[in-house]
KEBA-900721 format. One record per residue: residue in one letter; x, y, z of N, C-alpha, C in turn. Coordinates in steps of 0.1 Angstrom, whole numbers, padded with zeros to 4 digits, always signed. Each point is the difference from the previous one (the first is absolute). Layout:
// KEBA-900721
aXYZXYZXYZ ...
//
This chain:
// KEBA-900721
m+1032+1045+0814-0008+0003+0012-0012-0009+0001 y-0002-0006+0011-0012-0009+0002-0013+0008+0001 t-0011-0007-0003-0013+0007+0001-0005-0004+0014 l-0010+0008+0004-0007-0003+0013-0005-0014+0001 q-0006-0005-0011-0006-0013-0001+0011-0010+0002 e+0011+0001-0007+0011-0009+0001+0006+0000+0014 i+0001+0011+0006+0005+0001+0014-0010-0007+0010 g-0013+0002-0002-0010-0006+0008+0001-0015-0001 e+0001-0005-0013+0001-0015-0002+0012-0006+0006 l+0011+0008+0000+0013-0005+0005-0001-0001+0015 i-0007+0010+0007-0001+0000+0014-0009-0012+0004 e-0011-0002-0006-0009-0011+0004+0006-0014-0002 k+0008-0001-0011+0007-0013-0003+0009-0003+0011 n+0008+0010+0005+0010-0002+0010-0006-0001+0014 v-0011+0006+0003-0006-0001+0012-0006-0015+0001 a-0005-0005-0010-0006-0013-0001+0011-0011+0002 m+0012+0003-0005+0012-0009+0001+0007+0001+0013 l-0003+0011+0008+0008+0003+0012-0001-0011+0011 d+0011-0005+0005+0000-0010+0011+0009+0005+0010 l-0006+0004+0012+0008+0006+0011+0007-0011+0008 g-0003-0013-0003+0007-0011+0007-0004-0001+0014 l-0013+0002+0003-0005-0001+0014-0005-0014+0003 v+0005-0006+0010-0003-0014+0003-0013-0002+0008 p-0003+0007+0010-0013-0002+0007-0012+0002-0009 e-0009-0010-0001-0010+0001-0010-0009+0012+0002 e-0003+0004+0013-0009+0011+0002+0007+0013-0005 m+0013+0002+0002+0007+0012-0005+0001+0000-0015 h+0003-0012-0006+0001-0001-0015-0014+0004-0006 e-0011-0006+0005-0013+0002-0006-0005+0014+0002 s+0003+0006+0012-0005+0013+0003+0007+0011-0009 v+0013-0002-0002+0007+0009-0009-0005-0001-0014 k-0001-0012-0004-0005-0003-0014-0014+0006-0001 y-0009-0001+0010-0013+0006+0000+0000+0015-0002 m+0009+0007+0007+0000+0014-0001+0005+0004-0014 l+0010-0006-0005+0006+0004-0013-0010-0003-0011 s-0008-0011+0002-0010-0003-0011-0012+0009-0001 m-0001+0009+0010-0011+0009+0000+0001+0010-0012 g+0012+0002-0005+0002+0010-0011+0001+0014+0005 g-0008+0009-0006+0002+0014+0004+0006+0007-0012 k+0002+0013+0002+0005+0008-0011+0015-0002-0003 r+0008-0005+0010+0014-0002-0002+0007+0013-0003 i-0004+0011+0006+0005+0013-0003+0015+0001+0002 r+0005-0005+0011+0014+0001+0003+0010-0007-0009 p-0003-0013-0003+0009-0006-0010-0002+0005-0014 t-0012+0005-0003-0002+0006-0013+0008+0013-0002 l+0000+0008+0010+0007+0013+0000+0015-0003-0001 c+0005-0010+0008+0014-0003+0000+0004-0005-0014 l-0007-0009-0006+0004-0005-0013-0002+0011-0011 a-0011+0008+0001-0002+0010-0010+0011+0011+0000 s+0004+0004+0012+0011+0009+0001+0013-0005-0005 y+0002-0013+0003+0012-0007-0005+0000-0001-0015 s-0012-0003-0006-0001-0002-0014+0002+0013-0008 m-0001+0012+0007+0002+0012-0007+0015+0002-0004 f+0008-0007+0007+0015+0001-0002+0007-0013-0005 s-0007-0011+0001+0006-0013-0004-0011-0010-0004 d+0004-0008-0010-0009-0010-0005+0004-0014+0005 n+0011+0000+0008+0005-0013+0005-0006-0004+0014 i-0012-0004-0001-0007-0004+0012+0003-0014+0004 d+0008-0002+0011+0004-0013+0005-0002-0001+0015 e+0006-0010+0006-0002-0002+0015+0004+0011+0008 q+0010+0008-0005+0005+0011+0008-0010+0012+0002 i-0010+0000-0008-0010+0010+0002-0013-0007+0003 i-0003-0011-0005-0013-0007+0003-0001-0003+0015 m+0011-0006+0006-0001-0003+0014-0002+0012+0009 p+0008+0011-0001-0003+0012+0008-0014+0005-0002 a-0005-0001-0013-0014+0005-0002-0010-0009+0007 l+0002-0013+0000-0009-0009+0007+0002+0002+0016 a+0012+0003+0004+0002+0002+0014-0009+0012+0005 l-0002+0010-0008-0009+0011+0005-0014-0005+0001 e-0005-0009-0009-0013-0005+0001-0001-0009+0013 i+0010-0008+0002+0000-0009+0012+0000+0009+0013 f+0008+0010+0000+0000+0009+0012-0014+0007+0002 h-0005+0005-0011-0014+0006+0000-0010-0010+0005 t+0000-0012-0004-0009-0010+0004+0001-0003+0015 f+0012+0000+0005+0003-0001+0014-0007+0011+0008 t+0001+0012-0005-0007+0011+0007-0015-0001+0000 l-0005-0006-0011-0015-0002+0000-0005-0010+0010 i+0008-0011+0002-0003-0010+0010-0001+0006+0013 h+0010+0008+0004+0000+0006+0014-0010+0011+0001 d-0002+0007-0011-0010+0011+0000-0014-0006+0003 d-0003-0011-0006-0013-0006+0002-0003-0005+0014 i+0011-0004+0006-0001-0004+0014-0003+0012+0009 m+0008+0010-0002-0002+0013+0008-0013+0006-0003 d-0005+0000-0012-0013+0006-0004-0012-0009+0003 k+0003-0013+0004-0011-0010+0002-0008-0001-0012 a+0006+0000-0012-0007-0001-0012-0004-0015-0003 d-0012-0001-0006-0005-0014-0003+0003-0004-0015 l+0001+0010-0009+0002-0003-0014+0012+0007-0006 r+0007-0006-0009+0010+0006-0008-0002-0005-0014 r-0002+0010-0009-0003-0003-0014-0011-0011-0002 g-0010+0002+0008-0012-0008-0001+0001-0014+0007 k+0012-0003+0006+0002-0013+0006+0003+0002+0015 p-0002-0010+0008+0003+0001+0015+0014+0004+0002 t+0003+0009+0009+0014+0004+0003+0007-0012+0006 l+0013+0000-0001+0008-0012+0003-0002-0004+0015 y-0001+0010+0009-0001-0004+0014-0014-0005+0003 r-0010+0004-0008-0014-0006+0001+0000-0014-0005 k+0007-0003-0011+0000-0013-0007+0008-0010+0008 w+0011+0004+0006+0008-0009+0009-0002+0005+0014 n+0010+0007+0005-0001+0007+0013+0011+0011+0001 t-0001+0008+0011+0009+0011+0001+0014-0004+0001 n+0004-0011+0007+0014-0004+0002+0006-0004-0014 i-0008-0007-0008+0005-0004-0013+0002+0012-0009 a-0010+0009+0001+0001+0012-0008+0012+0009+0004 i+0003+0001+0012+0012+0008+0005+0013-0006-0005 l+0001-0013+0002+0012-0007-0004+0002+0000-0016 s-0011-0002-0007+0001+0000-0014+0004+0014-0005 g-0005+0011+0006+0004+0013-0004+0015+0002+0004 d+0004-0004+0011+0014+0001+0004+0009-0006-0010 v-0003-0013-0004+0009-0007-0009+0000+0007-0014 m-0011+0006-0004+0000+0007-0013+0009+0012+0001 s+0000+0007+0011+0009+0012+0001+0014-0004-0001 i+0004-0011+0006+0013-0005+0000+0004-0005-0014 k-0009-0008-0007+0003-0004-0013+0001+0011-0010 a-0007+0011+0002+0001+0012-0009+0014+0005+0001 c+0006+0001+0011+0014+0004+0002+0010-0009-0008 g-0002-0013+0001+0008-0009-0008-0001+0002-0015 m-0012+0002-0004-0003+0002-0015+0007+0013-0005 l+0000+0010+0009+0006+0013-0004+0015-0002-0002 s+0006-0010+0007+0015-0002-0001+0004-0005-0014 q-0010-0003-0008+0004-0004-0014+0001+0011-0009 a-0001+0012+0005+0003+0012-0009+0015+0000-0004 p+0003+0007-0011+0014+0001-0004+0009+0004+0011 a+0012-0006+0001+0009+0002+0012+0004+0015+0001 d+0001+0007-0012+0005+0014+0001-0012+0009+0004 k-0012-0005+0000-0012+0008+0004-0006-0004+0013 l+0006-0011+0006-0007-0006+0011+0000+0009+0013 a+0010+0007+0002+0000+0009+0012-0011+0011-0001 q-0001+0005-0012-0011+0010-0002-0013-0006+0001 v-0002-0011-0005-0013-0007+0000-0004-0003+0015 l+0009-0006+0007-0003-0004+0014-0002+0012+0009 n+0008+0011-0002-0002+0012+0008-0014+0006-0003 l-0003+0001-0013-0014+0005-0003-0011-0008+0006 f+0002-0013-0001-0011-0009+0005-0001+0001+0015 t+0011-0001+0007-0001+0000+0015-0005+0013+0005 d+0004+0011-0006-0006+0013+0004-0015+0000-0003 t-0004-0005-0011-0014+0000-0004-0008-0009+0009 a+0005-0012+0003-0007-0010+0009-0002+0006+0014 t+0010+0007+0005-0001+0007+0013-0011+0010-0001 k-0001+0008-0010-0010+0010-0001-0014-0006-0001 v-0001-0011-0007-0013-0007-0001-0005-0004+0014 c+0009-0005+0008-0004-0004+0013-0004+0012+0009 e+0008+0011-0002-0004+0012+0007-0013+0005-0004 g-0003+0000-0013-0014+0004-0004-0011-0008+0005 q+0002-0013+0001-0010-0009+0006-0002+0003+0015 q+0011+0003+0007-0001+0004+0014-0008+0013+0002 f+0003+0010-0009-0008+0012+0001-0015-0003-0003 d-0003-0009-0009-0013-0004-0003-0007-0006+0012 m+0007-0008+0007-0006-0006+0012-0002+0010+0011 n+0010+0009+0002-0001+0010+0010-0012+0009-0003 y-0002+0004-0012-0011+0009-0004-0014-0006+0002 e-0001-0013+0001-0013-0007+0002-0005+0004+0014 s+0009+0002+0010-0005+0004+0013-0001+0015+0002 a+0006+0008-0009-0001+0014+0000-0013+0005-0005 y-0007+0009+0006-0013+0005-0005+0001+0006-0013 a+0011+0009-0002+0001+0007-0012+0015+0002-0003 i+0003+0000-0013+0014+0004-0005-0002+0010-0011 n+0011+0008-0003-0001+0010-0010+0004-0006-0014 m-0002+0007-0010+0003-0005-0014+0015-0002-0001 e+0008+0008+0006+0015-0002-0001+0004-0013+0006 e-0006-0004+0011+0003-0013+0007-0005-0011-0009 y-0011+0001-0006-0005-0010-0009+0009-0002-0012 m+0004+0011-0006+0008-0001-0012+0014-0007+0003 k+0005+0004+0012+0013-0007+0004-0002-0015+0002 m-0011-0003+0006-0003-0015+0002-0001-0007-0013 i-0008+0004-0009-0001-0007-0013+0012+0000-0008 g+0008+0011+0001+0013+0000-0007+0009-0011+0005 l+0000-0002+0013+0008-0011+0006-0006-0014-0003 k-0013-0001+0003-0006-0013-0001-0001-0005-0014 t-0003+0008-0010-0003-0004-0013+0009+0005-0011 a+0002+0013+0000+0007+0007-0011+0015-0004-0001 v+0007-0002+0011+0014-0002-0001+0004-0013-0006 l-0008-0011+0002+0003-0013-0006-0002+0001-0015 i-0010+0007-0004-0003+0001-0015+0011+0008-0006 a+0004+0011+0007+0012+0008-0005+0013-0008-0001 c+0002-0008+0011+0012-0008+0000+0000-0010-0012 a-0011-0005-0004-0001-0010-0011+0005+0007-0013 a-0005+0012-0003+0004+0007-0012+0015+0003+0000 k+0005+0005+0011+0014+0004+0001+0009-0012+0000 m-0004-0011+0006+0008-0012+0000+0002-0005-0014 g-0010+0000-0008+0001-0005-0014+0010+0008-0007 a-0001+0014+0002+0009+0009-0007+0015-0002+0004 i+0002-0002+0013+0013-0002+0006+0006-0012-0006 i-0007-0011+0000+0006-0013-0005+0003+0001-0015 a-0008+0008-0007+0003+0002-0015+0011+0009-0002 g+0005+0007+0010+0012+0009-0002-0004+0014-0003 a-0012+0004+0003-0004+0014-0004+0007+0010+0009 g+0001+0012-0005+0006+0011+0008-0008+0004+0012 e+0006+0008+0009-0006+0004+0012-0013+0009-0002 k+0001+0009-0010-0011+0009-0003-0012-0008-0004 a+0002-0010-0009-0012-0008-0005-0005-0009+0012 c+0009-0005+0008-0005-0009+0011-0008+0008+0010 d+0004+0012+0003-0007+0009+0009-0014+0004-0005 a+0000+0003-0013-0012+0005-0007-0011-0012+0000 l+0005-0012-0002-0009-0011+0000-0005-0004+0014 y+0009+0003+0010-0005-0002+0013-0011+0010+0003 d+0002+0013-0003-0010+0010+0003-0013-0003-0008 f+0001-0004-0013-0012-0004-0007-0008-0011+0007 a+0007-0011+0004-0007-0011+0006-0005+0004+0014 y+0007+0009+0007-0005+0004+0013-0013+0007-0001 d-0001+0009-0009-0013+0007-0001-0011-0009-0006 m+0004-0009-0008-0009-0010-0005-0005-0009+0012 g+0009-0003+0009-0004-0008+0012-0010+0008+0009 v+0002+0013+0001-0009+0008+0008-0014+0000-0006 a+0000+0002-0013-0013+0000-0007-0007-0014+0001 f+0008-0010+0000-0005-0014+0001-0006-0002+0014 q+0006+0005+0010-0005-0002+0014-0013+0008+0002 i-0001+0012-0005-0012+0007+0001-0011-0007-0008 q+0003-0005-0012-0009-0008-0007-0005-0013+0007 d+0010-0006+0008-0004-0011+0008-0010+0004+0011 d+0003+0011+0006-0010+0005+0010-0014+0003-0006 y+0000+0005-0013-0012+0002-0007-0008-0013-0002 f+0007-0011-0004-0006-0013-0003-0005-0006+0013 d+0007+0003+0011-0005-0006+0013-0014+0005+0004 s-0002+0013-0004-0013+0006+0004-0010-0001-0011 f+0004+0001-0013-0010+0001-0011+0003-0011-0011 g+0008-0009+0003+0003-0010-0011-0010-0011-0001 n+0002-0009-0009-0009-0012-0002+0008-0011+0007 g-0006-0006+0010+0006-0010+0008+0005-0012-0009 n-0008-0003-0010+0003-0012-0008+0013+0003-0009 i+0002+0013-0003+0011+0003-0008+0012+0004+0009 f-0003+0007+0011+0011+0004+0009+0006-0011+0008 g-0008-0011+0002+0005-0011+0007+0000+0001+0015 k-0006+0010+0005-0001+0002+0015-0014+0004+0004 k-0003-0001+0012-0013+0005+0005+0000+0015+0000 i-0009+0006-0007-0001+0015-0001-0003+0005+0014 g+0007+0011+0004-0002+0007+0013+0008-0006+0011 g+0010-0008-0003+0008-0006+0011+0008+0011+0007 d+0005+0010-0007+0008+0011+0006-0010+0009+0008 i-0012+0001-0005-0010+0008+0008-0003-0006+0013 l-0002-0013+0000-0003-0007+0013+0011+0000+0010 n+0013+0001-0005+0011+0000+0009+0005+0014+0003 n-0008+0010-0005+0004+0014+0003+0014+0003-0006 k+0004-0007-0011+0013+0002-0006+0001+0015-0005 k+0012+0006+0002+0002+0013-0005+0003+0000-0014 t-0010-0001-0008+0001+0001-0015+0000+0014-0004 w+0002+0002-0013+0000+0014-0006-0014+0005+0002 f-0010-0008-0001-0014+0004+0001-0004+0005+0014 l+0005-0008+0010-0004+0004+0014+0008+0013+0004 v+0013+0000-0004+0008+0012+0004-0006+0013-0007 e-0003-0001-0012-0006+0011-0007-0014+0004+0005 s-0007-0010+0004-0014+0003+0006+0002+0007+0014 m+0010-0004+0007+0002+0007+0013+0004+0015-0002 i+0006+0003-0011+0004+0013-0003-0012+0008-0005 r-0009-0006-0008-0011+0007-0006-0012+0001+0009 a-0002-0010+0009-0013-0001+0007-0001+0011+0011 g-0012+0006+0001-0003+0010+0010-0015-0001+0004 g-0003+0005+0011-0014+0000+0005-0006-0013+0000 k-0012-0002-0006-0007-0013+0001+0008-0011-0007 d+0008+0003-0010+0008-0010-0007+0011-0005+0009 k+0005+0009+0008+0011-0004+0010-0006-0009+0011 e-0012+0003+0004-0007-0008+0010-0003-0014-0006 k-0004+0000-0012-0003-0013-0007+0012-0008-0001 l+0011+0006-0003+0013-0007-0002+0004-0006+0013 h-0001+0008+0011+0003-0006+0014-0008-0012+0003 y-0013+0002-0003-0009-0011+0003+0003-0013-0008 l+0003+0001-0013+0003-0011-0008+0013-0007+0005 l+0010+0008+0004+0012-0006+0005-0001-0008+0013 s-0011+0004+0007-0002-0007+0013-0007-0013-0001 l-0006-0003-0012-0007-0012-0002+0009-0013+0000 n-0005-0011+0005+0007-0012+0000-0004-0010-0011 e+0005-0012+0000-0003-0009-0011-0015-0004+0000 e-0007+0001+0011-0014-0004+0000-0008+0010-0008 k+0005+0011-0003-0007+0010-0009+0009+0003-0012 s+0006-0011-0005+0009+0002-0011-0007+0006-0013 e-0012-0005-0003-0006+0004-0012-0003+0015+0001 e-0005+0005+0011-0003+0014+0002+0013+0008-0001 k+0010-0005+0006+0013+0007+0000+0005+0002-0014 i+0000-0011-0008+0006+0001-0014-0009+0009-0008 t-0013-0003+0000-0009+0009-0008+0001+0014+0004 g+0000+0003+0013+0001+0014+0004+0012+0007-0004 m+0011-0007+0001+0013+0006-0004+0000+0002-0015 q-0005-0009-0008+0000+0002-0014-0009+0012-0004 d-0011+0001+0007-0009+0012-0003+0007+0013+0004 l+0007+0000+0011+0007+0012+0005+0012+0003-0009 y+0007-0010-0005+0011+0003-0010-0005+0007-0012 i-0012-0004-0005-0006+0006-0012-0005+0014+0003 k-0007+0002+0012-0005+0013+0003+0011+0010+0002 l+0011-0004+0006+0011+0009+0002+0009+0003-0012 g-0003-0007-0011+0008+0001-0012+0013-0007+0000 v+0001-0009+0010+0013-0007+0001+0002-0011-0011 k-0011-0006-0004+0001-0010-0010+0005+0006-0013 d-0005+0011-0004+0005+0007-0012+0014+0005+0001 a+0002+0006+0012+0014+0005+0003+0011-0011-0001 a-0004-0012+0004+0010-0011+0000+0003-0003-0015 n-0010+0000-0008+0003-0003-0014+0009+0011-0006 a-0002+0013+0004+0008+0011-0005+0014-0002+0005 r+0002-0004+0013+0013-0001+0005+0008-0012-0006 i-0007-0011-0003+0006-0011-0007+0006+0005-0014 l-0008+0008-0007+0004+0005-0013+0011+0009+0002 d+0001+0009+0010+0011+0009+0002+0013-0008+0002 y+0000-0010+0008+0012-0008+0002+0004-0008-0012 y-0010-0005-0008+0003-0007-0012+0007+0010-0010 k-0005+0012-0002+0007+0009-0009+0013+0005+0005 k+0002+0001+0014+0012+0004+0005+0011-0011-0002 a-0005-0013+0001+0009-0011-0003+0006+0000-0014 l-0009+0003-0010+0004+0000-0014+0010+0012-0002 l-0001+0011+0007+0009+0011-0002+0015-0004+0004 h+0001-0009+0010+0013-0004+0004+0008-0008-0012 l-0008-0006-0008+0006-0007-0012+0007+0010-0009 n-0005+0012+0000+0007+0011-0008+0013+0004+0006 d+0002-0002+0013+0012+0003+0007+0011-0010-0001 s-0004-0011-0007+0010-0012+0000+0011+0002-0010 g-0002+0010-0010+0010+0002-0010-0001-0010-0011 l-0010-0008+0000-0002-0011-0010-0011+0005-0010 e+0002-0005-0012-0010+0003-0011-0013-0006+0004 s-0011+0006-0005-0013-0004+0003-0003-0014-0005 s+0007-0004-0011-0002-0013-0006+0005-0011+0010 r+0009+0004+0009+0005-0010+0010-0009+0000+0012 t-0005+0012+0004-0008+0000+0012-0015-0004-0002 a-0003-0002-0013-0014-0003-0004-0005-0012+0007 l+0009-0010+0003-0004-0012+0006-0005+0002+0014 l+0006+0009+0007-0004+0003+0014-0013+0009+0000 s-0001+0010-0009-0011+0008-0001-0013-0008-0004 d+0002-0010-0009-0010-0009-0004-0005-0008+0012 y+0010-0005+0008-0004-0008+0011-0008+0008+0010 a+0004+0013+0003-0007+0008+0009-0015+0002-0005 k-0001+0003-0013-0014+0001-0006-0008-0012+0003 k+0006-0012-0003-0007-0012+0002-0004-0002+0015 l+0009+0003+0009-0002-0002+0014-0012+0008+0005 f-0001+0012-0005-0010+0009+0005-0012+0002-0010 r+0000-0009-0010-0010+0000-0010-0003+0013-0006 r+0010+0008-0003-0002+0013-0006+0006+0001-0014 n-0006+0009-0008+0004+0001-0014+0009+0013-0002 s+0001+0008+0010+0008+0013-0001+0005+0004+0013 
//
């Protein structure tokens, strides 16, 4: 079984060597730019980690599908940044800001197409399962993004709507990665489904943590302008929970802050941060992240696998959420 460090090194080595064969210079350079930004590489890591639990024969038939998930994820980031009007991604100018919107759209499009081609290198006897899982997942990701856009113009949504949105937008692709690795390795249905559920709940925890960092993170570490979601009235876990909890003067304050435009961005961000703390939402978010983290680990017990085999994934979850228990 490979270690997390070995898997990480393998991913970075293959990302660096990846050549999508793009001829137009702008497209080649922009795709290279996005992939060079790095990131946690959660999806290919989960794919290879799940595969490694059942097989030590890591070759092109698993490496290329794992990289395909990173390519597809990167495509979604390019388009997300355009829709969110984001200026920074991992501390660097977003692709559409560095080049232009047309180049960004086309670069994202070609990455989604190339990802499909890379998935086709999965073993022939597993290819139908892999492609069906991926196409279903990719469709759900787009649906989640549409819900996210729809909710920007809605004054309020409930927590059920929020959870459905992040499940589609974020969690399903992370879950897909874990299940795909197990499928390609030849794991049984019970184990594949348990790994999917593990990664899904991990994805939910990760998105709520991402919401946390947007409001209370360190911009130099997070790589984005803090408060971007607040300025756009994005329906984050923080805002949805605040709408549930706020009453009286706090509710009036919330309405007022939501009405502020970019000219009063500092007041809006600071005011929302203070309100999140006053309403107990900041602490509640940390508790909810921990709940989903623990729930994710419980699914590993349902896999039918010995703890010595699932330790790789539980260790990765601890690393991702910086937790010791």
